[in-house]
C-alpha positions in Angstrom: 1.6 33.3 27.3 5.0 31.9 26.7 6.0 32.4 23.2 7.3 30.0 21.2 10.8 30.0 20.5 11.8 28.9 17.1 13.9 26.7 16.1 17.3 27.4 15.1 18.1 27.4 11.2 19.5 24.8 9.3 23.0 23.7 9.2 22.6 21.5 5.7 22.0 23.1 2.6 19.2 22.1 0.5 20.3 19.5 -1.8 18.0 19.3 -5.0 15.7 21.6 -3.8 14.4 19.7 -1.0 15.1 21.0 3.0 17.0 18.9 4.9 14.9 17.0 7.6 14.7 18.3 10.7 14.1 16.3 14.1 13.2 17.7 17.4 14.1 14.4 19.9 10.5 14.4 22.3 11.2 15.8 26.1 9.6 12.6 27.6 11.1 9.1 26.4 13.8 6.8 27.7 15.8 6.1 25.0 20.0 6.3 26.0 21.4 7.6 22.7 19.9 10.1 20.0 20.5 7.1 16.8 18.5 4.8 19.6 15.4 7.5 19.3 16.0 7.7 15.3 16.1 3.7 14.6 12.4 3.6 16.2 11.5 6.7 14.5 12.3 5.9 11.5 11.7 2.5 11.3 10.1 2.3 8.1 13.3 3.1 6.3 14.6 -0.4 6.8 17.0 -2.7 9.2 20.9 -0.6 8.7 19.4 2.6 7.3 19.9 5.0 10.4 22.8 3.0 11.6 24.7 4.0 8.2 23.6 7.7 8.3 25.3 7.9 11.8 28.2 5.1 10.4 28.3 8.4 7.7 28.3 11.6 9.5 25.1 12.8 7.8 23.2 13.2 11.3 24.3 16.4 12.1 23.2 19.2 15.4 22.9 22.9 15.1 26.1 23.6 14.6 26.7 21.4 11.8 28.8 18.5 13.3 28.2 14.7 12.8 26.1 13.6 16.4 28.3 10.0 17.0 26.6 6.6 16.9 27.1 7.0 20.7 25.7 10.5 21.5 23.8 10.7 24.8 19.7 11.6 24.2 19.1 15.2 24.9 15.7 16.1 25.8 14.2 19.4 22.9 17.7 18.8 21.2 17.7 19.3 17.8 19.2 17.0 14.2 19.0 17.5 11.3 19.7 15.2 7.6 19.0 14.1 4.6 16.8 11.3 3.2 18.0 9.0 0.4 15.1 10.3 -2.5 14.5 7.0 -4.8 15.1 7.9 -8.2 12.0 9.7 -10.2 11.2 9.5 -13.9 11.7 13.3 -15.0 8.6 14.9 -16.2 9.8 16.3 -19.4 7.7 19.6 -19.7 9.0 23.4 -18.5 8.0 25.3 -15.5 6.7 28.7 -17.0 7.7 31.4 -14.3 4.8 34.1 -16.2 5.4 36.9 -12.9 8.7 37.6 -10.5 9.3 40.1 -7.8 10.4 40.3 -5.0 7.8 38.6 -2.5 6.2 36.3 -4.8 6.6 34.1 -8.0 4.0 33.2 -10.0 4.3 30.1 -12.6 2.5 28.2 -14.7 2.5 24.4 -14.3 2.6 21.8 -16.4 0.5 18.0 -16.3 1.8 15.3 -14.3 4.1 17.9 -12.2 3.7 18.3 -8.7 3.3 21.5 -6.9 4.7 20.3 -3.7 7.3 17.8 -2.7 4.7 14.3 -1.5 4.8 10.7 -1.5 6.8 9.9 -4.8 7.1 12.7 -6.2 9.9 14.7 -4.3 12.1 16.3 -6.5 9.9 16.4 -9.6 8.4 18.8 -8.4 7.4 22.8 -8.8 8.6 24.1 -5.9 12.1 21.7 -5.7 12.4 22.7 -9.7 12.1 26.8 -9.0 13.9 26.5 -5.9 17.3 25.5 -8.1 16.1 26.8 -11.7 15.9 30.7 -9.8 18.2 30.5 -6.9 15.4 30.9 -4.0 16.0 28.2 -1.7 13.4 29.9 0.5 10.6 29.5 -2.0 7.5 28.2 -0.5 4.0 27.5 -1.9 0.9 30.1 -0.9 -1.6 27.0 -2.6 -1.2 23.9 -4.2 -2.7 22.7 -7.6 -3.4 18.7 -7.9 -0.6 17.1 -10.0 -2.5 16.3 -12.9 -3.5 20.0 -13.2 -1.8 22.4 -15.1 -1.9 26.3 -15.2 -0.9 29.1 -12.0 0.6 28.6 -9.3 1.5 31.2 -6.6 4.6 31.1 -4.6 6.3 33.2 -2.0 9.8 34.8 -2.0 10.3 35.4 1.9 9.2 32.8 4.6 7.7 35.4 7.2 5.0 36.9 4.4 4.0 33.3 3.5 1.3 33.5 5.8 -0.6 37.1 4.4 -0.9 35.5 0.6 -1.7 31.7 2.3 -4.7 33.6 4.2 -5.7 35.0 1.3 -6.7 31.4 -0.2 -8.1 31.0 3.0 -10.3 33.8 3.7 -11.4 33.0 -0.5 -10.4 36.5 -1.3 -8.3 35.4 -4.7 -10.7 34.9 -7.6 -9.5 31.5 -9.4 -10.7 30.0 -12.8 -10.4 27.2 -14.7 -10.7 25.9 -17.6 -11.8 22.1 -18.9 -12.9 19.8 -21.7 -15.7 17.4 -21.1 -18.5 16.0 -22.9 -21.0 18.4 -24.4 -24.4 17.7 -23.3 -26.8 19.8 -24.9 -30.0 18.5 -21.6 -27.2 20.6 -18.8 -28.9 23.8 -18.3 -25.6 25.9 -17.9 -24.4 28.2 -16.0 -25.3 26.9 -12.9 -23.7 26.8 -9.2 -23.2 23.5 -7.9 -23.2 22.6 -4.4 -22.6 19.8 -2.1 -20.8 18.2 0.6 -17.4 16.6 -0.4 -15.6 14.3 1.6 -11.9 13.1 0.6 -10.8 9.8 3.4 -7.0 9.2 3.5 -5.9 6.4 2.0 -9.4 6.6 -1.0 -7.9 7.8 -3.6 -11.3 9.8 -5.0 -13.7 11.8 -2.7 -17.1 11.6 -2.6 -20.1 13.6 -2.1 -22.0 13.0 0.7 -25.0 14.7 2.5 -24.8 17.3 4.3 -24.2 21.0 4.8 -22.2 21.9 1.2 -18.7 23.0 1.6 -17.6 22.8 -1.7 -19.3 25.4 -4.3 -17.9 25.6 -8.2 -19.9 28.0 -10.5 -19.7 26.0 -14.2 -20.2 27.8 -17.8 -20.5 25.9 -21.6 -17.9 28.8 -23.2 -18.0 26.6 -26.2 -19.3 22.8 -28.0 -18.5 20.8 -31.4 -19.6 18.4 -33.8 -17.5 16.0 -32.0 -19.5 15.8 -28.7 -16.7 17.6 -27.1 -17.3 21.0 -25.5 -15.0 23.8 -23.5 -16.4 24.4 -19.6 -15.3 27.4 -17.5 -14.9 26.7 -13.8 -15.2 29.1 -11.0 -14.4 27.7 -8.0 -15.6 29.4 -4.2 -13.7 26.5 -2.1 -11.3 24.5 -2.5 -11.8 21.2 -1.7 -9.4 18.5 -2.9 -10.7 17.3 -6.7 -13.5 19.8 -6.3 -14.0 20.7 -9.9 -13.1 17.0 -10.9 -16.4 15.8 -8.6 -18.9 18.4 -9.8 -18.4 18.0 -13.3 -18.4 14.0 -13.1 -21.9 14.9 -10.7 -23.1 16.8 -13.8 -22.7 13.5 -16.0 -19.9 15.3 -17.9 -16.8 14.4 -16.4 -13.0 15.9 -17.5 -11.1 14.1 -20.6 -8.3 12.2 -19.0 -9.2 12.2 -15.3 -8.1 8.9 -13.7 -10.4 8.4 -11.0 -14.1 10.2 -12.3 -16.5 8.6 -13.0 -13.8 5.0 -12.0 -11.1 4.5 -10.5 -8.4 3.1 -13.8 -5.4 1.0 -13.5 -2.2 3.1 -12.6 0.2 3.9 -15.4 3.4 3.7 -15.9 5.8 6.8 -13.8 7.4 7.5 -17.6 3.3 7.8 -19.5 2.9 11.5 -20.1 0.2 10.7 -23.0 -3.7 12.1 -22.2 -3.0 14.3 -19.4 -6.2 15.6 -17.8 -8.0 18.6 -19.3 -7.9 20.4 -16.8 -6.0 24.0 -16.5 -6.3 26.5 -14.2 -6.6 29.4 -16.2 -6.3 33.0 -14.3 -5.4 34.5 -10.7 -6.7 37.5 -9.5 -6.6 38.9 -5.9 -4.8 42.2 -4.4 -1.2 42.0 -2.8 -1.8 41.6 1.0 1.8 42.9 0.7 2.2 46.0 -1.8 -1.3 46.4 -2.2 -1.0 45.7 -5.9 -4.0 44.5 -8.1 -2.5 41.6 -9.7 -4.6 39.4 -12.7 -2.5 36.1 -14.0 -3.6 34.2 -17.2 -1.9 30.5 -18.1 -1.1 30.9 -21.7 -1.4 27.3 -21.7 -3.7 25.6 -24.0 -5.7 22.6 -23.2 -4.3 19.6 -26.0 -7.5 17.8 -26.6 -9.1 20.8 -27.2 -6.6 21.8 -29.9 -6.1 18.9 -31.6 -7.9 15.9 -29.8 -6.1 12.9 -32.1 -3.3 14.5 -31.0 -4.2 13.9 -27.3 -6.2 10.3 -27.8 -4.2 9.0 -30.5 -6.7 8.5 -32.7 -8.6 10.1 -35.2 -12.1 12.0 -34.4 -14.0 14.8 -36.2 -12.9 18.2 -35.0 -15.0 20.2 -36.7 -16.0 23.7 -34.4 -19.3 25.0 -33.6 
């Protein structure tokens, strides 16, 4: 079996913690120039954008030199460039590093900050920030948390080791514990294990439960409740479906506070509105390091605001006598 040749390293440094885009020209195609191919490939960027990139010398080859606008199309050729990124509203909360060694970084991510670049969130992500702040350009994410969920995220320092850590999550060898604040229902029998099949369709914001073999399993335990009708829950997912904890809590009739999708999709809020964060926190991560053999146990030091001070979270008074 023929081994795949790895691509050459990027001749362009990262910009704001973001890698340059790498494009390999297809082996089949009738384009006369490299520019012709990129104009077609990046049609969504808008008229004149690709032409401007070539004129400014921003499209480079493996040698780091600018590719001329009239450069002939060469099948299999690699080119690199940086996209012009839209302005992003800064997320005004720090990413706390709870552990760092030569192999991994464990960060305590705040609410509202995406884990990795995606869609409209690029430089304002935990990955981009940590690359800049720690000076580790090769840093990569071993898994992800939803942008609205706070808590522990595992990053890898060496690209060649990333697969070993990702395999831990794929093979369910990481013990994850979450904490949530949601309404209290005295009729809800807990603890229990919720099993269902969750479907997340591309282009649809909310996931949904459907008939079929369960692909999502969550342990749910009541930690405490208060006279104001709120409760704190411990959630232990055995699987990692998109929005799994949010879907399961909603299915139990106790949707997590601050959830803009469950039970109903609410209107989008302005990008600079950081009020009422989703009251879901990735509290703990435990695993055996696949590279060093070390037994790791990490805990987030963050607190869910609605439990500490509902009025502070909601912006309105409410009784908070604990039970």
